[in-house]
C-alpha positions in Angstrom: 0.0 0.0 0.0 1.3 3.4 -0.9 2.3 5.4 2.1 -0.5 7.4 3.7 -3.2 6.0 1.3 -6.4 4.4 2.4 -6.5 0.7 1.7 -8.9 -0.6 -1.0 -9.3 -3.8 -3.0 -7.5 -2.0 -5.9 -4.4 -1.2 -3.9 -2.2 -4.1 -4.9 -2.8 -3.9 -8.7 -2.6 -0.2 -8.6 0.7 -0.2 -6.9 2.1 -2.7 -9.3 1.0 -0.8 -12.3 2.3 2.4 -10.9 5.7 0.9 -10.3 5.7 -0.3 -13.9 4.8 3.1 -15.3 7.4 4.8 -13.2 10.0 2.3 -14.4 9.0 3.0 -18.0 9.2 6.7 -17.4 12.6 6.4 -15.9 13.9 4.3 -18.7 12.5 6.7 -21.3 14.9 9.4 -20.0 17.7 7.1 -19.1 17.7 8.1 -15.4 17.9 11.8 -16.1 14.4 12.7 -14.9 15.1 15.3 -12.2 12.1 16.4 -10.1 13.0 20.0 -9.8 10.5 22.2 -7.9 10.1 26.0 -7.5 8.6 28.0 -4.6 4.9 28.4 -5.2 4.4 31.2 -2.6 7.0 32.3 -0.1 6.0 31.6 3.5 4.9 34.6 5.6 7.6 33.8 8.2 10.3 31.2 8.7 9.6 28.8 11.5 11.9 26.2 13.1 10.8 22.6 12.8 10.1 20.9 16.2 12.0 17.7 16.9 8.9 15.5 17.4 7.0 15.9 14.2 5.0 14.1 11.5 4.8 15.2 7.9 2.4 14.6 5.0 2.6 15.6 1.4 -0.1 16.5 -1.1 0.2 16.9 -4.9 -2.5 19.0 -6.5 -3.3 19.6 -10.2 -5.9 21.5 -12.0 -8.5 20.6 -14.7 -8.7 17.1 -16.2 -10.8 17.6 -19.3 -11.7 15.7 -22.4 -11.8 16.8 -26.1 -12.3 15.2 -29.4 -8.6 15.4 -30.1 -7.6 13.8 -26.8 -10.1 11.0 -27.4 -8.9 10.4 -30.9 -5.3 10.3 -29.6 -6.2 7.7 -27.0 -8.1 5.4 -29.4 -6.3 2.1 -29.9 -6.5 -0.3 -32.9 -8.7 -2.7 -31.0 -11.3 0.0 -30.2 -10.2 0.5 -26.6 -8.9 3.8 -25.2 -5.5 4.4 -23.5 -4.7 7.8 -22.0 -1.6 6.7 -20.1 1.0 7.7 -22.8 -0.1 11.3 -22.5 0.7 11.4 -18.8 3.4 8.8 -18.5 6.3 11.2 -18.1 4.8 13.0 -15.1 3.8 9.8 -13.3 6.6 10.1 -10.7 5.2 13.6 -9.8 1.8 12.2 -9.1 2.6 8.9 -7.4 5.3 10.2 -5.1 3.0 12.3 -2.8 1.1 10.8 0.1 -2.1 12.1 -1.4 -2.8 13.3 -5.0 -5.8 15.4 -5.9 -7.3 17.1 -9.1 -10.4 18.5 -10.7 -12.3 16.0 -12.9 -14.0 18.4 -15.3 -15.6 15.7 -17.3 -18.1 12.8 -16.9 -18.2 9.1 -17.5 -21.6 9.2 -19.1 -20.9 6.7 -22.0 -20.7 7.3 -25.7 -20.4 9.4 -27.7 -17.1 10.6 -26.2 -15.5 14.0 -26.7 -15.7 17.7 -26.0 -19.3 18.2 -27.1 -20.6 15.7 -24.6 -17.9 16.2 -22.0 -17.9 12.4 -21.6 -14.7 10.3 -21.4 -14.1 6.6 -21.8 -14.2 4.8 -18.4 -10.6 3.6 -19.0 -9.4 7.1 -18.1 -10.6 6.6 -14.5 -8.4 3.5 -14.4 -5.4 5.4 -15.7 -5.8 8.2 -13.2 -6.0 5.7 -10.4 -2.9 3.9 -11.6 -1.0 7.2 -11.9 -1.6 7.9 -8.2 -4.7 10.1 -8.0 -6.8 9.6 -4.8 -9.4 12.4 -4.6 -11.1 14.0 -7.6 -13.2 17.1 -7.4 -16.5 16.4 -9.2 -18.3 19.7 -8.3 -17.5 21.8 -11.3 -19.1 23.3 -14.5 -19.3 19.8 -16.2 -21.0 18.0 -13.3 -24.3 17.9 -15.0 -23.2 17.7 -18.6 -24.6 14.1 -18.7 -27.6 14.9 -16.6 -28.3 13.3 -13.2 -27.8 9.8 -14.7 -24.4 10.8 -16.1 -23.4 12.2 -12.7 -24.4 8.9 -11.0 -22.5 6.9 -13.7 -19.4 9.1 -13.1 -19.6 8.5 -9.3 -20.0 4.7 -9.9 -17.0 4.7 -12.3 -14.8 6.5 -9.8 -15.8 4.2 -7.0 -15.0 1.1 -9.1 -11.5 2.5 -9.6 -10.8 3.3 -6.0 -11.1 7.1 -6.5 -12.9 9.4 -4.1 -15.3 12.0 -5.6 -15.6 15.4 -3.9 -18.6 17.8 -4.0 -21.3 15.8 -5.8 -23.8 13.1 -4.6 -25.8 10.4 -6.4 -28.8 10.6 -4.0 -30.1 12.6 -1.1 -29.5 9.6 1.1 -25.9 9.3 -0.1 -25.3 12.9 0.7 -26.9 12.7 4.1 -25.3 9.4 5.2 -21.7 10.2 4.1 -21.7 13.9 4.8 -20.2 16.6 2.6 -16.7 16.5 4.0 -14.1 13.8 3.2 -11.7 13.1 6.0 -8.3 11.5 5.3 -5.6 10.8 7.9 -2.0 10.7 6.6 0.9 9.8 9.0 -1.2 11.0 11.9 -2.3 14.3 10.3 -6.0 14.6 9.8 -7.2 16.4 6.6 -10.8 17.5 5.9 -11.7 18.2 2.2 -14.8 19.7 0.7 -15.6 21.1 -2.7 -17.9 23.7 -4.3 -18.7 24.9 -7.8 -19.9 28.2 -9.1 -22.4 26.6 -11.4 -22.9 24.2 -14.3 -22.3 26.3 -17.5 -25.6 28.1 -17.0 -27.6 24.9 -16.4 -30.0 24.6 -13.5 -30.1 21.6 -11.3 -33.2 19.5 -12.1 -36.1 20.0 -9.7 -35.9 17.3 -7.0 -32.1 16.9 -7.4 -31.0 19.9 -5.4 -28.8 17.5 -3.3 -26.5 16.6 -6.2 -23.8 19.2 -5.8 -22.4 22.0 -3.6 -22.8 25.4 -5.2 -21.2 28.7 -4.1 -24.0 31.0 -5.2 -27.7 31.2 -4.7 -27.9 32.5 -8.3 -25.5 29.8 -9.6 -27.4 29.6 -13.0 -27.4 33.4 -13.7 -25.3 36.1 -12.3 -23.0 34.4 -9.7 -23.4 37.3 -7.3 -25.3 36.1 -4.2 -22.9 34.0 -2.2 -24.6 31.2 -0.3 -22.8 32.0 3.0 -25.1 29.9 5.2 -24.4 26.7 3.2 -20.7 27.3 3.0 -20.5 27.9 6.7 -22.5 24.8 7.4 -20.0 22.7 5.5 -17.1 24.4 7.3 -18.7 23.6 10.6 -19.2 20.0 9.5 -15.5 19.8 8.7 -14.5 21.3 12.1 -16.7 18.8 13.9 -14.4 16.1 12.6 -11.5 17.7 14.5 -9.1 17.9 11.5 -5.6 19.4 11.6 -6.0 21.0 8.2 -9.2 22.0 6.2 -8.8 22.2 2.4 -11.4 23.7 0.1 -11.4 22.9 -3.6 -13.4 25.6 -5.4 -14.5 25.9 -9.0 -14.8 29.7 -9.4 -13.9 32.8 -11.5 -14.2 33.1 -15.2 -12.9 30.9 -18.0 -9.9 32.1 -19.9 -9.4 35.2 -17.7 -6.5 36.0 -15.5 -8.4 38.5 -13.4 -9.7 37.7 -9.9 -13.3 38.8 -9.2 -14.5 40.6 -6.1 -16.7 37.6 -5.3 -13.7 35.3 -5.4 -12.0 37.6 -2.9 -15.1 37.6 -0.7 -15.4 33.8 -0.8 -11.7 33.4 0.1 -12.1 35.8 3.0 -15.3 34.0 4.2 -13.6 30.6 4.1 -10.3 31.7 5.7 -11.9 33.7 8.5 -14.1 30.7 9.5 -11.5 27.9 9.6 -10.3 26.9 6.1 -6.5 26.6 5.8 -6.0 26.0 2.1 -8.0 27.0 -1.0 -7.3 25.3 -4.3 -9.1 26.9 -7.2 -9.9 25.9 -10.8 -12.1 26.9 -13.7 -10.1 29.6 -15.6 -8.0 26.9 -17.3 -5.0 29.0 -16.7 -2.5 29.0 -13.8 -3.3 32.0 -11.6 -1.8 33.8 -8.6 -0.8 32.0 -5.5 0.1 33.3 -2.0 0.5 32.6 1.6 -0.7 35.1 4.1 -1.8 35.6 7.7 -5.5 36.0 8.3 -7.5 36.8 11.5 -10.1 34.1 12.2 -13.6 35.0 13.4 -12.5 33.9 16.9 -9.7 36.5 16.9 -6.8 34.1 16.4 -4.2 34.5 13.6 -3.5 31.8 11.1 -1.2 31.4 8.1 -3.2 30.2 5.0 -2.5 29.3 1.4 -4.5 30.4 -1.6 -4.2 29.2 -5.2 -6.7 31.0 -7.4 -6.3 28.6 -10.3 -4.2 25.5 -10.9 -4.9 25.6 -14.7 -5.3 22.7 -17.0 -3.5 19.4 -16.4 -5.1 17.3 -19.1 -6.6 19.3 -21.9 -6.2 20.3 -25.5 -7.0 23.9 -26.2 -6.0 26.7 -28.6 -6.5 29.4 -25.9 -3.4 31.2 -24.7 -1.8 29.9 -21.5 -4.0 26.8 -21.3 -1.2 24.3 -22.1 0.9 25.6 -19.2 0.3 23.9 -16.0 1.9 22.8 -12.7 2.0 20.1 -10.1 1.6 21.9 -6.8 3.4 20.3 -3.9 2.2 21.0 -0.3 4.0 19.7 2.8 2.4 19.8 6.2 4.2 19.3 9.5 2.5 18.5 12.8 4.2 19.2 16.1 3.2 16.0 17.9 3.9 17.6 21.3 2.0 20.8 20.8 -0.6 19.3 18.5 -0.3 22.1 16.0 0.0 21.7 12.2 1.3 24.1 9.6 2.1 24.2 6.0 5.8 23.9 6.2 6.7 24.0 2.5 5.0 24.8 -0.8 6.5 24.4 -4.3 5.5 23.5 -7.8 6.8 21.6 -10.8 6.0 23.3 -14.1 4.5 21.1 -16.8 3.4 21.6 -20.4 1.0 19.7 -22.7 2.8 19.4 -26.0 0.9 18.8 -29.2 2.9 17.1 -31.8 0.2 17.2 -34.5 -2.5 15.1 -35.9 -0.2 12.6 -37.7 2.0 11.9 -34.6 1.7 8.7 -32.6 0.9 9.7 -29.1 0.1 13.2 -30.3 -0.3 14.8 -26.8 2.5 14.5 -24.2 2.5 16.2 -20.8 6.1 17.2 -20.1 8.0 18.3 -17.1 9.4 21.6 -18.4 12.6 21.8 -16.4 13.4 18.1 -17.1 12.7 18.4 -20.8 14.9 21.5 -21.1 17.8 19.8 -19.3 17.5 16.8 -21.6 17.6 19.1 -24.6 20.7 20.9 -23.3 22.4 17.6 -22.7 21.5 16.5 -26.3 19.7 13.4 -25.1 18.6 11.1 -27.9 14.9 11.5 -27.2 15.0 15.2 -26.5 12.3 17.5 -27.6 12.5 19.4 -30.9 13.9 23.0 -31.1 10.3 24.2 -31.7 9.0 22.5 -28.6 11.9 23.8 -26.6 10.9 27.3 -27.5 7.3 26.5 -26.4 8.6 25.3 -23.0 10.7 28.3 -22.4 7.8 30.6 -23.2 5.5 28.5 -21.0 8.0 28.8 -18.1 8.1 32.6 -18.5 4.4 32.8 -18.6 3.9 30.6 -15.5 6.3 32.7 -13.4 4.5 35.9 -14.3 1.0 34.6 -13.9 1.6 33.0 -10.5 2.8 36.1 -8.9 0.5 37.4 -6.1 -1.7 40.3 -7.0 -0.6 43.6 -5.6 -4.1 45.0 -5.8 -7.5 43.5 -6.8 -7.9 43.6 -10.6 -11.3 41.9 -10.8 -14.3 44.0 -11.9 -16.7 42.3 -9.5 -18.3 40.1 -12.3 -18.0 36.5 -13.4 -18.9 34.8 -16.6 
């Protein structure tokens, strides 16, 4: 069983396949795959590490989406679908953390597959599990793309592959019995996760199915302006009742293909942080956005250092929009003082990645590449190095990421969302 992971009937085969994939990835670069990381957001203050401690690591990525091109690339000669070649080179980044999480912005609703239906082949769920994913946010703009039946099919597929959904529910009974907070304990550190979405691409939840997802706004199908504070606070209280060391909120918010942060995002972040949330991981813009650590004053008057990532960008996607091929694997390390019983985010860093598109005629058209590793292999003239053209794309992506992730010096949102 992988360190820190909850046991399941899939654990043995998953671990074996993961080792195989990692071995193949290592062989592909002849042992030159270096896991370089960069600071995601400088800590507010440096703190000494107590002697008697426990640590836990979390790897977080952004949107996992589906498109016609991705589906076509995964199609095999026997009619099956294999998405693993696209993500193989970053397998070590995903599987090495104690817990790996992402935003599943698609459904497993059956054929036809592709961007118009937002439905992916079920084999993708198996690939994600094998690569090391544990928790997938399912509360997002595509939750209802396949209707309530598609949502239920998605949840069933995730369960069959040992993956935990976050933020959506098959029935009212399932929501009531399991609660809306997922608790995971890793190396003695208790993490409480919950997820919300801003809406469903303008769709309304079918009457009688209001239980199916957590929504940030009362007007989630129109203006996204009336924050549902009562519901959000109720979920935070549910999380606190589980006595976690860390509360992590995964939120699908903001506007697609925009770098600006809206006033309601700032209001939502303040509401969550002031009432007990320690980390917010955002998605939806499909671009990597600002990240920061800061000290906030809780509603009880205490001060707490918190971490905010407005958007983790795309991790699996094919898009022609600017910045949408640039992405990261965010690495968070938490340390618990076992004597004092306090837990803090002791380190945060990221590994830049890029989804390269080698063209329609290429075998394995799409490849997610570790940017620093690929550049190093190019500089060392490794036989399987990227082309000069792709090298230029990687350098440009790296420059864009560093600029886009810088914390905002002042709000630049206009108060509206799309």
